[in-house]
N, C-alpha and C positions, 0 to 999 in steps of 0.2 A: 123251437121256431119262434122268432120274434114277430109280434103283431103290433101294428101301429094303430092307435086310436085317434081319429080326427077330432074328437070332442075335447072340451076344456078339461084341465086337470081337476080331479075331484078332491075337495077339501072336506074332511070329515067334520060334522057339526061339533063333535066333542072337542076337536082341536081348536076351533074358533072360540068356544066357551072357555077353554083353558087359557088361551092367550088373553081374552078379555078379563078373566079373573086375575091374571098376572098384572095387567095394566092397572086394574082397580086396586090391587094390593099395593102396588108401587105408589099410586096416588094417595092411598090412606097413610102410607109411611111419610110422604111429604107433609100431609096435614098433621100427623101425629108429632113429628119433629119440628113443626112450625117453621118451615124453611123460608117462608115469605118474611116473617118478622126477623128471622136469623139473618137474611140477606140485608134487611134494613139496618141491623146492628153493624154488619160488616161494612155497609156503605158509609156509615158515620165514621167508624174507626179508620177505614181506608182513606177517607177524605182527609183525616188528620195526618195519616202516615204517608200519603203519596207524594206530597211536596218535599218532605225531608228525604224520601227515597230518591227522587229525581235529582235533588241537590247533591246527595251523597254520590250518585253515579257520575254527575257532571264534575264533581270535585276530583274523582279518581281518573277520569278519562285522559287528562293531559299527561299523565305519567305512563300511558300505554303507547306502544309503537304504532298503533293503528290510528290514522287520522280520520276525521269526519264521522266518527261514531255518534257524536252528539247530534249532528245534523240528521243522521239516519233515524235516531230515536224520535226527534221532533217531527220528522216527515211522517213517521208511522202514526204518531199522536194526531197529526193534522188530518190523516185519513180516517182514523177511528173516531175522532171527536168532531163535533160541530165546530165551525171556524172560530167562534167567540171563545169557546172553552180552550181550544188549542192555543189561541193567541194569549189567553190568560196564563196558561202554562208557560209559554215562551217568555212572557214578560217577567213572571216571577223568577224563573230560573236565570234569565239574563240579568235581572237586578241583583240577585244574590251572588252569582258567580263572577260578575264583572267588578264587584266591589273589592278593593284590596283588604282582605282580612287574614292576618297572619295566623289566627287560631283555627282556621278552617280545616287544617289537616291534623289537628290534635283534638282539642275539646269539641270543635265544631262537628267533626266526623262522628265522634262518640255520641254527641247529642242527637245528631241526625239518625244514627243507627238505633238509638234508644226510642226515638219517636217513631221510626219505621216499624220497630218491633211491636208497637201497640196494635197495629193492624194484624200482624201475624199472630199475636197472642189471642186476639178475638177469633181468628180462624181456628186456632187450636181448641178453644172452648166449644165452638159450634161443631167441630168434627167429633169431639168427645160425646156430645149430645147425640149425634147421628149414630155413632157406633155403640152407644149405650154404656160408656165407661166413665168412671169418675176421674177427675183431675187429681191424681195422687202424687204429682211431682213436686208439690210445694211451690210457694211464690217465687223464690229465687231460682230454683232449678227450671221452673216453667218459663220464667222470663229469659233465662240463659238459652233455653232451647229456641225461644222465639227470636232472640238476637241472632243465633247461629243460622236459623232458617232464613231470616231477613238478609243476612250477609250472603248466604248461598244464592238467594234469589237475585240479589244485585249482581253477583258474579255471572249467573246464567244470562241475565239481560245483557251484560257487557259482551260476553262471549258470542251470544246469538247475533247481536248487531255488528260485532266485529266481523263475523262470517258474512253478513249481508254486505258490509262495506267492501271486504276483500273480493266477494263475488262480483260486485259492481266494477271494481278495478279490473278484474280479470275479463269481464265483459267488454269494457272499453279497450283493453289491450288487444283482445282477439279481434274486435271490430276494426281496429286500426291496422293490425298486421295481416289479417286474413280477409277483410272485407265481408264480415258476416252478414248473412241475409236476415230479413225480417223474422223468419221462423226461429232462428237461433236467438234473436233478441227476445222473442216471446218466451222461449224456453228458459232463458236466464231470468226473465221477469217472474216466471212461475217458480223458479228455484228459490227466489227471495221469500216467497210466501211459504214454501215448503220448509225452509229453515226456521221461519218464525213459528209455524205450526208445530214443528218438531221440538223447538224450545219450550213452547207452551205445554205440550204433552209431557215432556221430561219434568218441567216445573210442577205440574199437577201431580205427577207420579211421586215425586219426592215429598211434596207437601202431604199427600194422602198417606205416605209411608211413615214419615217422621213426626207429623204434627199430633195425631191422636195418641193418647196414653194407652197404647196396646201393642203387643208384639205381633208382627205379621211379616209375611214375605214380600220383598220388593218385586213388583211386576210393572214393567214399563208400559206395555200395551194392554189396557183393559177397556171394557165398554164405557166405564165411568170417565176414564182419562180422555178418551176420544170424544165422548159426548160433551165434556166440560170445555175442551179446547174448541171444538166445532161450534158449540153454542155461543161461546164468548166472541169468536170472530164474526159469526153471522149476525148476532144480535147487535154488535158494535157497528157494523157496516150499515145495517138496516136502520138503526136508531139515528145514526148520523145523517143518513139520507132523509129520514122522516123529519128531523128537526130542521134541516136546510130547506125542505120543500113545503111542509105543511104548517109547522108550529112556530108562530111568532112569539117566542117566550119572553122577549124583551118587553112586549106590550103588557104581559101579565106580571112579570117579576122585576122589571126595570133593570137597574144596574147589577143586581145580584143574579140575573138570569143565567149567566155563564156558570156560576157556582152551583145553581140548582141542576143544570144540565149535567155537570160533572158528577154530582152526587147520584143522579139517576143512572148514569153510565156505570158508576162504581157499584150501585145496587144490582144492576144486571150482571156485572162481573162476579159479585159475591154470590148471587143466585146460581150462576153457571157453575161456580166452584162447589156449592152445596149440592146441586143436582148430581154432579159427577160423583161426589162422595156418597150420596144416598144410593145411587145406582150400584156403586161398588159394594157397599154394605149389604144392600138388598140381594144382589146376586151371590155374595159370599154366604149369606144366611140360607139362601135357597140351595146352594151346593152342599152346605154342611148338614142340612136337614135330612 
């Protein structure tokens, strides 16, 4: 016979203590692996790598059958970054891509890919620290892995935003043909973010699988992958809102304020990535124990 109890569910004190101990253990791992300084290192190297990466992507886009992907990428950067930093991005990319340079598709792409791989190589070193494994791949093999991962990342970005653009075209076509209601427009707008989040989760999963110098099984959905993608999106949107609303950084840093804001955003991106890797490593260690 079933009995219904109107009182609140009882939580055993030992369960609370166990969860608190787990949280404290995870925080100790963050401090032990020095993730805050690691994120600062990634922020510096990603600052050096992000412009060549965007230039590389923009150089490849004209050869694809999908139009307006570059505009979709810049629109997302405009939402994720404060206006001045997004404008700085657009000005640099426009200046480089509009100049007639015949070597852009030969030596230029190779140089951009090499510069982009510096950020990925720094990520590889930080993930090795988190997983507690030495870098035994050698300088040339390690750099080759970084270049391949960078190229894979570029391909993922192009594919994700191509899907976003195609989804927008489908939305416009259905709106013209069927007279779609506002509800369907909201659904398609939500689908755009679902595609971007899915691309982020896949990108983090591949980096966590291939970047560290260790053999492991590829898993797409993990708590670390979800946490990294969610933390990156939420922190980016909140940071952009904070800078636009409360922080007059131009009064503090002057003309280099946009660069400082960009580095802070990349610091948060690096920290989100390291937190996801730390969470995966911590849960894996707990499962193996």
